[in-house]
C-alpha positions in Angstrom: 65.7 -4.4 27.7 62.6 -4.6 25.5 59.7 -2.3 25.6 56.3 -2.1 23.9 54.6 0.7 22.1 51.2 -0.9 22.8 51.1 -1.8 26.4 53.0 -2.0 29.7 55.0 -5.2 30.0 55.1 -7.2 33.2 58.0 -8.7 35.0 59.1 -9.6 38.5 62.3 -9.4 40.6 63.6 -12.9 40.4 62.7 -15.3 43.2 59.4 -17.2 43.0 57.9 -19.8 45.4 59.6 -23.2 45.3 57.9 -26.6 45.7 57.8 -28.2 49.1 59.9 -31.1 47.9 62.6 -28.8 46.7 62.6 -26.7 49.9 63.1 -29.9 51.9 66.0 -31.1 49.8 67.7 -27.6 49.9 67.2 -27.5 53.6 68.8 -30.9 54.1 71.7 -30.0 51.9 72.2 -26.7 53.8 72.3 -28.6 57.1 75.2 -30.7 55.7 73.2 -33.9 55.1 73.9 -36.2 52.2 71.3 -36.0 49.5 70.7 -37.9 46.3 72.0 -35.6 43.5 69.7 -37.1 41.0 66.7 -36.6 43.3 67.7 -32.9 43.7 68.3 -32.4 40.0 64.8 -33.9 39.3 63.2 -31.7 41.9 64.9 -28.5 40.5 63.8 -29.5 37.0 60.2 -30.0 38.0 60.1 -26.8 40.1 61.6 -24.8 37.2 59.0 -26.1 34.8 56.3 -25.2 37.3 57.7 -21.7 37.8 57.8 -21.1 34.0 54.3 -22.4 33.5 52.8 -20.4 36.3 54.5 -17.2 35.1 52.8 -17.6 31.8 49.5 -18.4 33.4 49.5 -15.2 35.5 50.5 -13.0 32.6 54.2 -12.3 33.1 55.9 -11.0 30.0 59.6 -10.9 31.1 60.4 -14.1 32.9 63.1 -16.2 34.5 63.6 -19.6 36.3 62.4 -18.2 39.6 65.8 -18.9 41.2 64.5 -22.4 41.9 67.9 -24.1 42.3 69.3 -21.4 44.7 69.0 -21.5 48.5 68.9 -17.7 48.5 69.3 -14.8 46.1 72.9 -14.1 47.2 74.3 -16.9 49.4 74.4 -19.2 46.4 77.7 -17.7 45.4 79.5 -19.5 48.1 79.0 -22.7 46.1 80.5 -21.1 43.0 83.5 -19.3 44.4 86.5 -20.9 46.0 88.0 -19.3 49.1 85.2 -19.5 51.6 84.8 -21.5 54.8 81.7 -21.8 57.0 82.0 -20.0 60.4 79.8 -18.7 63.1 80.3 -14.9 63.3 78.4 -11.9 64.5 75.6 -10.4 62.3 74.7 -6.8 62.3 71.1 -6.0 63.2 68.9 -3.7 61.3 68.7 -0.2 62.9 64.9 -0.1 62.6 64.5 -3.5 64.3 66.8 -2.4 67.1 64.4 0.4 67.9 61.6 -2.0 68.6 63.2 -5.0 70.4 59.9 -6.5 71.7 58.5 -6.7 68.2 61.8 -7.8 66.8 62.0 -10.7 69.2 58.6 -11.9 68.2 58.7 -11.3 64.5 62.4 -12.1 63.8 63.8 -14.5 66.4 66.4 -15.7 63.9 67.4 -12.2 62.8 67.9 -10.8 66.3 70.3 -13.7 67.3 73.8 -12.4 67.9 75.5 -14.7 65.5 74.9 -16.9 62.5 76.8 -19.5 60.5 77.6 -18.2 57.1 80.4 -18.3 54.5 83.6 -16.3 55.4 86.3 -15.4 52.9 89.6 -17.0 54.2 91.6 -17.0 51.0 91.8 -15.2 47.7 88.5 -15.8 45.9 88.2 -17.6 42.6 85.1 -18.3 40.5 85.3 -22.0 39.8 81.8 -23.2 38.9 80.5 -21.9 35.6 78.5 -25.1 35.2 75.8 -24.0 37.7 74.8 -20.9 35.8 74.9 -22.8 32.5 72.6 -25.4 34.0 70.2 -22.8 35.2 69.9 -21.2 31.8 69.6 -24.6 30.1 66.9 -25.8 32.5 64.9 -22.6 32.0 65.1 -22.9 28.2 64.0 -26.6 28.4 61.1 -25.6 30.6 60.0 -23.0 28.2 60.1 -25.5 25.3 58.4 -28.2 27.4 55.5 -26.0 28.4 55.3 -24.4 25.0 55.0 -20.9 26.5 56.3 -17.6 25.0 57.8 -14.7 26.8 58.7 -11.3 25.5 62.1 -11.5 27.1 64.0 -13.6 29.7 66.4 -12.5 32.4 68.8 -14.1 34.9 69.5 -12.7 38.3 73.0 -12.4 39.8 74.1 -11.0 43.2 76.1 -7.8 43.1 79.6 -7.7 44.5 78.4 -5.3 47.2 75.5 -7.4 48.5 77.7 -10.4 48.7 80.4 -8.4 50.7 77.6 -7.3 53.1 76.1 -10.7 53.5 79.1 -13.0 54.1 82.2 -12.6 56.3 85.7 -11.5 55.4 88.8 -12.6 57.2 91.2 -12.3 54.2 90.9 -8.9 52.6 92.1 -5.8 54.3 88.9 -3.8 53.9 85.3 -4.3 52.8 86.1 -2.2 49.8 88.9 -4.5 48.7 86.6 -7.5 49.4 83.9 -5.9 47.2 86.3 -5.4 44.2 87.7 -8.9 44.6 84.1 -10.2 44.3 83.6 -7.9 41.3 86.6 -9.4 39.6 85.3 -13.0 40.1 81.6 -12.4 39.6 82.4 -10.9 36.2 82.6 -14.5 35.0 79.0 -15.1 35.9 77.7 -11.8 34.6 79.4 -12.3 31.2 78.2 -15.9 30.9 74.6 -14.8 31.4 75.0 -12.0 28.8 76.7 -14.2 26.3 73.7 -16.5 26.4 71.5 -13.6 25.2 69.7 -13.2 28.5 69.1 -9.9 30.3 71.4 -9.7 33.3 69.7 -8.5 36.5 72.1 -7.3 39.1 70.6 -7.7 42.6 72.0 -4.9 44.7 69.8 -4.2 47.7 72.9 -3.1 49.6 72.8 0.2 47.7 69.8 1.2 49.9 69.3 -1.4 52.6 72.8 -1.5 54.1 72.3 2.2 55.2 70.4 0.9 58.2 72.4 -2.4 58.6 76.1 -2.8 57.9 76.7 0.9 57.5 74.3 2.3 60.0 77.1 4.1 61.9 78.2 6.0 58.8 77.1 9.5 58.1 74.8 10.0 55.0 77.7 11.3 53.0 79.9 8.4 54.0 77.2 5.9 53.0 76.8 7.6 49.7 80.5 7.3 49.1 80.3 3.6 49.9 77.3 3.1 47.6 79.2 5.0 44.8 82.2 2.6 45.2 79.8 -0.4 45.0 78.4 1.1 41.8 82.0 1.4 40.5 82.5 -2.3 41.3 79.3 -3.3 39.3 80.5 -1.2 36.4 83.9 -2.8 36.5 82.5 -6.3 36.6 80.1 -5.5 33.7 82.3 -3.3 31.5 82.1 -5.6 28.5 78.3 -6.1 28.6 76.1 -3.6 26.8 74.3 -1.4 29.3 70.9 -2.0 27.7 71.3 -5.7 28.5 71.5 -5.0 32.2 68.9 -4.0 34.7 69.6 -3.1 38.3 67.5 -4.0 41.3 67.8 -2.3 44.7 65.5 -2.1 47.7 65.3 -1.3 51.4 65.2 -4.9 52.6 62.6 -7.6 51.9 61.2 -7.9 55.5 58.2 -6.7 57.3 59.8 -4.2 59.7 59.3 -0.6 60.7 61.6 0.7 57.9 61.7 4.2 59.6 65.5 4.1 59.4 65.5 3.6 55.6 67.6 6.1 53.6 65.7 8.4 51.4 65.7 7.6 47.7 66.2 11.2 46.9 69.5 11.1 48.6 70.8 8.1 46.8 69.1 8.2 43.4 71.8 10.3 41.7 74.4 7.7 42.8 72.3 4.9 41.3 72.3 6.8 38.0 76.1 6.3 37.8 75.5 2.6 37.0 76.1 1.6 33.4 72.8 -0.2 33.0 69.6 0.1 31.0 67.0 0.0 33.7 66.1 0.2 37.4 63.8 -1.9 39.5 62.8 0.0 42.7 60.3 -0.3 45.6 57.2 1.8 45.5 54.3 -0.3 46.8 56.0 -0.5 50.2 53.9 2.1 52.2 57.1 3.7 53.7 58.2 4.6 50.2 54.9 5.4 48.4 56.0 9.0 48.1 59.3 8.3 46.5 58.1 9.2 43.0 59.0 12.7 43.9 62.6 11.8 43.8 62.3 11.2 40.0 60.9 14.7 39.6 64.0 16.1 41.2 66.3 13.6 39.5 64.7 12.5 36.1 65.3 9.0 34.8 68.2 8.9 32.4 67.0 9.1 28.8 67.9 5.6 27.8 66.7 3.8 31.0 63.6 1.8 31.7 61.9 1.9 35.1 60.2 -1.0 36.8 58.5 0.5 39.9 57.2 -2.0 42.5 53.4 -1.8 42.2 52.8 -4.9 44.3 54.0 -5.2 47.9 55.9 -8.4 48.8 55.7 -7.9 52.6 52.0 -8.4 53.0 49.5 -11.1 52.1 47.0 -8.5 51.0 46.3 -9.0 47.3 46.3 -5.6 45.6 43.3 -4.6 43.6 44.1 -4.4 39.8 42.7 -0.9 39.8 45.2 0.1 42.5 48.0 -1.4 40.4 46.8 0.5 37.4 46.6 3.8 39.3 50.2 3.3 40.4 51.4 2.6 36.9 49.6 5.6 35.5 51.2 7.8 38.1 54.6 6.5 37.1 53.9 7.1 33.4 53.1 10.7 34.3 56.3 11.1 36.3 58.5 9.6 33.7 56.6 11.1 30.8 56.5 8.1 28.6 54.5 4.9 29.4 56.7 2.8 27.0 59.6 3.2 29.5 57.6 1.7 32.4 57.5 -2.0 33.4 55.1 -3.4 36.0 56.9 -5.3 38.8 56.6 -6.3 42.5 58.8 -4.5 45.0 61.2 -7.4 45.5 61.4 -11.2 45.2 58.6 -13.4 46.5 60.9 -16.2 47.8 64.3 -14.7 48.4 65.3 -17.5 50.8 64.1 -21.1 50.3 61.5 -22.0 52.8 61.1 -18.5 54.3 57.8 -17.0 53.1 56.7 -13.6 54.1 53.9 -14.0 51.5 52.1 -17.4 51.2 53.2 -19.1 48.0 49.7 -19.2 46.5 49.0 -15.6 47.5 52.3 -14.7 45.8 51.0 -16.1 42.5 47.7 -14.2 43.0 49.6 -11.0 43.5 51.4 -11.5 40.2 48.1 -12.1 38.5 46.8 -8.9 40.0 49.9 -7.2 38.7 49.2 -8.4 35.2 45.5 -7.4 35.4 46.5 -4.0 36.6 49.0 -3.6 33.8 46.3 -4.4 31.3 44.0 -1.8 32.9 46.8 0.8 32.8 47.6 0.0 29.2 44.0 0.6 28.2 44.1 4.0 29.8 47.6 5.0 28.5 47.7 3.5 25.0 44.1 3.7 23.8 
C-alpha cells in the first residue's frame, strides 16, 4: 500500500454507481432471463470506463473498476465457485432492525421477509472460474489506458471467506467454521490471482463486525470474538503467500440506514482485527453511531506497519459532507495515529454494494467523493505545510 510524504491520498471502498443499462441487464440475468452476452460485455466495458473516468474527475488517487460487473460485493462468488444451488431459505434479521419492527417494515420490506432465494452449498466447493477476475483486471487496465488517466495505485476487491459463509447457505459442511475454511481454501485462487497481477488486494470482511448483530446475535461477546478470530485465521490462511503490505482489510457494521444500536464496540474487536496479516485497515467513522470510535485506537494503537483509511464520508445519507468537515476528521485521525502519512481518506463503505439498490443517489455519491477529495486537500494543507 502506497503512501505520500506530501499529502493525504484518497481512495474508496470498492463499489461505485453502475449505469442504468448495466443494472437492467444484471437484474434480468439475476432473474434467470436469457440475455445477449455481447450486450452485457459491452455494457460492463462502458460502465467500467465511466467509473474510471469519474474517479479521476473527482480526485481519487487509489482506484478500482467500481465492481461494475458484479451483482453484489459478495454474491458474485457463486458464479465462480462450483458446488452451489439456488434455494429459498430463512434469512437472519438484524438485531437492531428487530427492535423497531414498524420502521423496519417501512424501510426494509425485502430485508424483513422471512426467507430469500440465495446460493446454498450442496457439495464440496471448487473455484472454477479464474477468467472473471482476469477479465475485471484487464477491463480496468484498458479503461485507464482509454481515458488516459493516472492513479497512484489500483486495487481489486474480493469477498472474505467469512462474509461469504454468512451470506449464503450451507447444506454440505458440518459447521459454519468448516464452511468458512473451505471457502478460504478456494478463494485463495482469486486472492493470489489479484496479487500476482500487481494489484492491491482488498479483502471485504464486514462480517468481522456486522455479523455480531445478525448471524451471531445470540452469541456472547467472547463467543463472537472467538468466531471473528477464526475468520481472521481463515483470511490469513487464504493469503499466506501474499505480502501483507499488498493487502488491505475492510470491515464495517453493515451498509444500511438502520438504528445500529446493537453494533459491537470497535474497542472490543480491534485487537482481533490486528491479528490479520495485512498492511492496512478501512473502517467506518463518519457513521454517527461510531464517530467516537477513534478512542479505540488510543487504547489499541495501529500496528507500526499498517495504514489506516477511516471513513470520513457517510454512505448511508444523501447529505454531502462539507470539505471542512472531512478535513477536520482527517486531522483528528492524524493526531490519533501520530503520523499523517499513514492516513488515507475514504468513505465508510461502498456506494453501490448491490446493483440497483442505492442508499445514496448515484450523482450524490460522486459529489460525496468529490467532497472527500477536497477535504483531503484541505487537511493536507494543514498537516504538511
